[in-house]
Backbone as JSON, one array per atom type, in Angstrom:
{
  "sequence": "MADRSEEIRYLRKKARQFRELAAAYDTDLSPRLLEIAIELELRAQALEERD",
  "N": [[27.21, -46.18, -17.13], [26.18, -43.59, -17.16], [23.81, -43.82, -15.54], [25.08, -44.21, -13.18], [26.41, -42.04, -12.25], [24.26, -39.81, -12.85], [22.72, -41.24, -10.44], [24.67, -40.7, -8.41], [25.03, -37.91, -8.52], [22.29, -37.33, -7.68], [22.02, -38.4, -5.07], [24.25, -36.43, -3.56], [22.44, -34.14, -3.8], [20.14, -34.69, -2.18], [21.58, -34.91, 0.16], [22.28, -32.28, 0.31], [19.73, -31.01, 0.46], [18.89, -31.83, 3.13], [20.85, -31.47, 4.87], [20.53, -28.31, 4.57], [18.01, -28.43, 5.55], [18.23, -29.04, 8.08], [19.72, -27.08, 9.14], [17.93, -24.98, 8.96], [15.89, -25.45, 10.58], [15.86, -25.64, 13.73], [15.77, -28.47, 15.55], [14.61, -31.05, 17.75], [15.32, -33.01, 15.77], [17.3, -32.29, 13.9], [20.15, -33.16, 14.45], [19.98, -35.91, 13.37], [19.15, -35.46, 10.84], [21.46, -34.58, 9.74], [23.19, -36.22, 10.05], [21.99, -38.36, 8.2], [22.35, -36.93, 5.88], [24.99, -37.21, 5.58], [25.66, -39.72, 5.69], [24.41, -39.97, 2.94], [26.26, -38.77, 1.57], [28.78, -40.37, 1.87], [27.72, -42.51, 0.74], [27.5, -41.76, -2.36], [30.03, -41.16, -2.52], [31.33, -43.64, -2.36], [30.37, -44.85, -4.66], [31.14, -43.28, -6.6], [34.12, -43.98, -6.28], [33.77, -46.59, -6.9], [34.73, -49.35, -9.34]],
  "CA": [[28.32, -44.96, -16.42], [25.24, -42.54, -16.77], [22.82, -44.2, -14.33], [25.94, -44.03, -12.0], [26.39, -40.43, -12.25], [22.95, -39.77, -11.84], [22.56, -41.48, -8.78], [25.58, -39.98, -7.37], [23.91, -36.51, -8.44], [20.92, -37.18, -7.08], [22.35, -38.75, -3.44], [24.53, -35.16, -3.14], [21.49, -33.33, -3.98], [19.17, -35.15, -1.27], [22.47, -34.87, 1.29], [22.41, -30.85, 0.48], [18.47, -30.87, 1.31], [19.12, -32.48, 4.56], [21.65, -30.06, 5.72], [19.69, -27.14, 4.47], [16.56, -28.52, 6.47], [19.0, -29.57, 9.62], [20.14, -25.5, 9.79], [16.97, -23.71, 8.9], [15.16, -25.89, 11.39], [16.89, -26.43, 14.63], [15.14, -29.23, 16.11], [15.56, -32.36, 18.19], [15.8, -33.91, 14.47], [18.38, -31.77, 13.36], [21.41, -33.6, 14.38], [19.75, -37.0, 12.5], [19.19, -34.84, 9.51], [23.02, -34.35, 9.48], [23.75, -37.77, 9.99], [21.47, -38.79, 7.1], [23.23, -36.31, 4.93], [26.53, -38.05, 5.68], [25.51, -41.34, 4.9], [24.28, -40.09, 1.68], [27.46, -38.33, 0.62], [29.51, -41.32, 2.07], [26.96, -43.57, -0.53], [27.97, -41.09, -3.23], [31.46, -41.08, -2.66], [31.51, -45.0, -2.54], [29.8, -45.16, -5.98], [32.17, -42.71, -7.37], [34.99, -44.86, -6.36], [33.69, -48.21, -7.4], [35.6, -49.73, -10.61]],
  "C": [[27.02, -43.91, -16.03], [24.55, -42.69, -15.71], [23.43, -43.73, -12.97], [25.76, -42.75, -11.54], [25.19, -39.62, -11.93], [22.31, -39.94, -10.63], [23.51, -40.9, -7.98], [25.45, -38.25, -7.21], [23.12, -36.11, -7.44], [21.03, -37.48, -5.22], [22.9, -37.01, -2.94], [23.61, -34.16, -3.15], [20.54, -33.56, -2.76], [20.22, -34.62, -0.21], [22.27, -33.2, 1.31], [21.02, -30.41, 1.18], [18.5, -30.9, 2.8], [19.52, -31.63, 5.14], [21.35, -28.83, 5.55], [18.38, -27.2, 5.54], [17.21, -28.47, 8.07], [19.26, -27.87, 10.04], [19.02, -24.5, 9.72], [16.17, -24.11, 10.11], [15.78, -26.18, 12.83], [16.11, -26.91, 15.97], [15.52, -30.68, 16.81], [15.81, -33.52, 16.97], [17.06, -33.53, 13.72], [19.55, -32.41, 13.18], [21.41, -35.0, 13.5], [19.6, -36.69, 11.31], [20.65, -35.04, 9.08], [23.72, -35.46, 8.97], [23.22, -38.39, 8.64], [22.4, -38.25, 5.83], [24.74, -36.93, 4.54], [26.68, -38.99, 4.9], [25.08, -41.35, 3.34], [25.55, -40.0, 0.84], [28.7, -39.55, 0.91], [28.94, -42.77, 0.54], [27.47, -42.93, -1.95], [29.43, -41.28, -3.61], [32.04, -42.73, -2.78], [31.44, -45.44, -4.41], [30.66, -44.33, -6.75], [33.88, -43.37, -7.4], [35.5, -46.65, -6.83], [34.05, -48.28, -8.78], [34.32, -49.55, -11.77]]
}
């Protein structure tokens, strides 16, 4: 259980970092960084909901 909660925290931290990068540097890659952040959040959510 601790491993899963650590992974969830890690995924959310990385998602936040990707969102911050996308906001700080408005480049052609910014939309992709936001997509990655969403994917990471969805993975964290799936882990939370798993039995």
